[in-house]
ZAVOTOR-942028 format. One record per residue (C-alpha): x, y, z; residue in one letter; residue number from 1. Coordinates in pm, whole numbers. Layout:
<nodes>
{{X, Y, Z}, 'a', NUM}
...
</nodes>
This chain:
<nodes>
{{17086, 10192, 10586}, 'm', 1}
{{16987, 9902, 10807}, 'f', 2}
{{17256, 10028, 11053}, 'y', 3}
{{17088, 10385, 11033}, 'd', 4}
{{16775, 10231, 11153}, 'f', 5}
{{16891, 9965, 11424}, 'i', 6}
{{17138, 10220, 11594}, 'k', 7}
{{16852, 10405, 11748}, 'g', 8}
{{16755, 10115, 11962}, 'f', 9}
{{17085, 10054, 12174}, 'i', 10}
{{17404, 10241, 12043}, 'e', 11}
{{17256, 10574, 11998}, 'e', 12}
{{16967, 10520, 12206}, 'n', 13}
{{16814, 10871, 12286}, 'p', 14}
{{16710, 10833, 12621}, 't', 15}
{{16954, 10582, 12785}, 'f', 16}
{{17264, 10637, 12572}, 'r', 17}
{{17242, 10987, 12439}, 'l', 18}
{{17063, 11126, 12735}, 'v', 19}
{{16852, 11383, 12552}, 'i', 20}
{{16482, 11467, 12540}, 'g', 21}
{{16453, 11387, 12905}, 'm', 22}
{{16183, 11658, 12962}, 'c', 23}
{{15884, 11469, 12790}, 'p', 24}
{{16060, 11136, 12905}, 't', 25}
{{15982, 11231, 13251}, 'l', 26}
{{15681, 11431, 13220}, 'a', 27}
{{15427, 11218, 13030}, 'v', 28}
{{15549, 10857, 13113}, 't', 29}
{{15296, 10796, 13391}, 't', 30}
{{15094, 10571, 13175}, 's', 31}
{{15138, 10332, 12879}, 'v', 32}
{{14899, 10525, 12656}, 'v', 33}
{{15058, 10865, 12709}, 'n', 34}
{{15399, 10746, 12642}, 'g', 35}
{{15275, 10553, 12317}, 'f', 36}
{{15114, 10854, 12143}, 'w', 37}
{{15382, 11093, 12263}, 'm', 38}
{{15615, 10823, 12100}, 'g', 39}
{{15432, 10821, 11768}, 'v', 40}
{{15406, 11207, 11755}, 's', 41}
{{15793, 11221, 11781}, 'v', 42}
{{15846, 10962, 11520}, 'i', 43}
{{15626, 11139, 11275}, 'f', 44}
{{15804, 11490, 11337}, 'v', 45}
{{16150, 11326, 11314}, 'l', 46}
{{16098, 11113, 11012}, 'v', 47}
{{15924, 11427, 10833}, 'f', 48}
{{16218, 11661, 10958}, 'a', 49}
{{16501, 11444, 10878}, 'n', 50}
{{16362, 11373, 10516}, 'v', 51}
{{16310, 11733, 10445}, 'f', 52}
{{16641, 11862, 10602}, 'v', 53}
{{16823, 11587, 10398}, 's', 54}
{{16635, 11702, 10085}, 'l', 55}
{{16717, 12082, 10114}, 'l', 56}
{{17092, 12026, 10271}, 'r', 57}
{{17241, 12129, 9923}, 'k', 58}
{{17067, 12456, 9877}, 'v', 59}
{{17058, 12552, 10255}, 't', 60}
{{17335, 12799, 10345}, 'p', 61}
{{17526, 12700, 10688}, 'd', 62}
{{17441, 13040, 10811}, 'e', 63}
{{17065, 12988, 10829}, 'i', 64}
{{17057, 12617, 10878}, 'r', 65}
{{16923, 12632, 11233}, 'l', 66}
{{16611, 12865, 11147}, 'p', 67}
{{16548, 12633, 10857}, 'v', 68}
{{16556, 12330, 11097}, 'f', 69}
{{16309, 12498, 11330}, 'v', 70}
{{16063, 12580, 11013}, 'i', 71}
{{16087, 12216, 10888}, 'l', 72}
{{16031, 12073, 11262}, 'i', 73}
{{15738, 12332, 11328}, 'a', 74}
{{15549, 12210, 11017}, 't', 75}
{{15497, 11848, 11136}, 'p', 76}
{{15450, 11945, 11482}, 'v', 77}
{{15155, 12167, 11372}, 'v', 78}
{{15003, 11867, 11171}, 'i', 79}
{{15033, 11658, 11497}, 'v', 80}
{{14873, 11908, 11705}, 'e', 81}
{{14575, 11983, 11490}, 'l', 82}
{{14516, 11582, 11414}, 'v', 83}
{{14533, 11528, 11804}, 'm', 84}
{{14306, 11797, 11881}, 'r', 85}
{{14054, 11680, 11616}, 'a', 86}
{{14062, 11302, 11693}, 'y', 87}
{{14233, 11250, 12014}, 'l', 88}
{{14117, 11547, 12219}, 'p', 89}
{{14144, 11366, 12555}, 'a', 90}
{{14500, 11272, 12480}, 'm', 91}
{{14596, 11629, 12355}, 'y', 92}
{{14466, 11763, 12689}, 'e', 93}
{{14680, 11508, 12886}, 'i', 94}
{{15006, 11577, 12669}, 'l', 95}
{{14927, 11957, 12677}, 'g', 96}
{{15235, 12184, 12615}, 'i', 97}
{{15442, 11900, 12541}, 'f', 98}
{{15313, 11839, 12192}, 'v', 99}
{{15432, 12202, 12066}, 'p', 100}
{{15751, 12154, 12257}, 'l', 101}
{{15846, 11888, 12042}, 'i', 102}
{{15940, 12178, 11805}, 'v', 103}
{{16260, 12235, 12053}, 'v', 104}
{{16305, 11870, 12153}, 'n', 105}
{{16679, 11810, 12140}, 'c', 106}
{{16651, 11469, 11969}, 'i', 107}
{{16500, 11615, 11649}, 'i', 108}
{{16723, 11922, 11645}, 'i', 109}
{{17026, 11670, 11698}, 'a', 110}
{{16942, 11447, 11458}, 'r', 111}
{{16884, 11719, 11174}, 'a', 112}
{{17217, 11882, 11272}, 'e', 113}
{{17448, 11578, 11321}, 'a', 114}
{{17293, 11352, 11045}, 'f', 115}
{{17015, 11447, 10821}, 'a', 116}
{{17193, 11756, 10709}, 'f', 117}
{{17504, 11544, 10589}, 'k', 118}
{{17331, 11216, 10465}, 'q', 119}
{{17106, 11111, 10180}, 'p', 120}
{{16741, 11112, 10207}, 'v', 121}
{{16682, 10728, 10242}, 'l', 122}
{{16943, 10721, 10532}, 'n', 123}
{{16802, 11029, 10692}, 's', 124}
{{16452, 10855, 10677}, 'f', 125}
{{16617, 10517, 10827}, 'a', 126}
{{16773, 10728, 11104}, 'd', 127}
{{16445, 10926, 11202}, 'g', 128}
{{16239, 10608, 11209}, 'l', 129}
{{16508, 10413, 11419}, 'g', 130}
{{16588, 10695, 11660}, 'i', 131}
{{16210, 10751, 11702}, 'g', 132}
{{16112, 10385, 11726}, 'a', 133}
{{16393, 10341, 11999}, 'g', 134}
{{16239, 10674, 12187}, 'y', 135}
{{15891, 10537, 12161}, 't', 136}
{{15982, 10185, 12321}, 'l', 137}
{{16187, 10386, 12586}, 'n', 138}
{{15863, 10566, 12651}, 'l', 139}
{{15640, 10284, 12673}, 'i', 140}
{{15892, 10071, 12884}, 'l', 141}
{{15927, 10365, 13142}, 'i', 142}
{{15551, 10406, 13119}, 's', 143}
{{15469, 10066, 13198}, 'g', 144}
{{15691, 10038, 13500}, 'i', 145}
{{15590, 10364, 13648}, 'r', 146}
{{15210, 10286, 13577}, 'e', 147}
{{15237, 9954, 13710}, 'f', 148}
{{15412, 10041, 14039}, 'l', 149}
{{15227, 10369, 14089}, 'g', 150}
{{14859, 10251, 14028}, 't', 151}
{{14883, 9881, 14071}, 'g', 152}
{{14777, 9794, 13711}, 'q', 153}
{{14845, 9888, 13346}, 'i', 154}
{{14551, 10009, 13149}, 't', 155}
{{14524, 10023, 12768}, 'v', 156}
{{14188, 10091, 12668}, 'g', 157}
{{13950, 9815, 12798}, 's', 158}
{{14227, 9598, 12884}, 'f', 159}
{{14358, 9608, 13240}, 'r', 160}
{{14656, 9403, 13395}, 'f', 161}
{{14617, 9403, 13758}, 'p', 162}
{{14909, 9340, 14005}, 'a', 163}
{{14874, 9060, 14281}, 'a', 164}
{{14601, 9161, 14547}, 'p', 165}
{{14863, 9193, 14817}, 'f', 166}
{{15040, 9465, 14600}, 'f', 167}
{{15048, 9822, 14756}, 'e', 168}
{{15076, 10076, 14481}, 'p', 169}
{{15379, 10337, 14541}, 'a', 170}
{{15211, 10676, 14434}, 'a', 171}
{{15554, 10830, 14440}, 'v', 172}
{{15633, 10661, 14113}, 'm', 173}
{{15390, 10878, 13931}, 'l', 174}
{{15567, 11202, 14043}, 't', 175}
{{15879, 11359, 13892}, 'p', 176}
{{16103, 11184, 14160}, 'p', 177}
{{15958, 10856, 14078}, 'g', 178}
{{16041, 10919, 13721}, 'g', 179}
{{16399, 10998, 13790}, 'f', 180}
{{16421, 10687, 13999}, 'i', 181}
{{16302, 10453, 13721}, 'c', 182}
{{16502, 10629, 13460}, 'l', 183}
{{16820, 10595, 13660}, 'g', 184}
{{16786, 10228, 13736}, 'l', 185}
{{16707, 10137, 13372}, 'l', 186}
{{17006, 10336, 13258}, 'm', 187}
{{17213, 10144, 13520}, 'a', 188}
{{17086, 9805, 13427}, 'v', 189}
{{17169, 9885, 13050}, 'l', 190}
{{17507, 10026, 13105}, 'n', 191}
{{17586, 9692, 13307}, 'v', 192}
{{17470, 9487, 13039}, 'l', 193}
{{17653, 9677, 12777}, 'l', 194}
{{17977, 9673, 12980}, 'a', 195}
{{17946, 9307, 13033}, 'r', 196}
{{17890, 9249, 12656}, 'r', 197}
{{18193, 9443, 12575}, 'e', 198}
{{18410, 9261, 12828}, 'r', 199}
{{18298, 8944, 12653}, 'k', 200}
{{18379, 9059, 12325}, 'a', 201}
{{18722, 9155, 12415}, 'k', 202}
{{18797, 8834, 12598}, 'a', 203}
{{18692, 8648, 12262}, 'q', 204}
{{18900, 8874, 12075}, 'a', 205}
{{19224, 8785, 12260}, 'v', 206}
</nodes>
């Protein structure tokens, strides 16, 4: 069960390893606050969907499992949308269409099909929480880099972390091409680190 949780951070990291859920990853990661709330929304939906897919797996015919998945995913998405509209209207306006689009997010559908539909409830809960947490950290990391390089500071509420006075912001980092550049560089760094770790493990095993 612990492995089901931690695998979402590196081994089955949805952004850098599985490369799914790219649309919101590139679209909303222009500030740390945006990335955080999008990640929290995905965690809630993913855990909810995983748990109920697992609970109903023995009474759900294979022929209609995908429509069932969509209904079970849409339910928490509606909850997130209503809560965000009521208590975080400004954030809802920023995230916009990407909140209801969580229904068809590849990460959530993939975990329902590949894991929750075949595993017990607790394992499915751990998987949803781990994958969701890993995805949220990805969004915060990418958001932080893009916001800092694009605006020259990171703003979280009343807290601001400014760059050096001589730093010239690169506005391109706040655009979709800037998102691709940031994502590609982070993926390259992670792949190099994992390849190095694998070579070291093989050398020690010899």
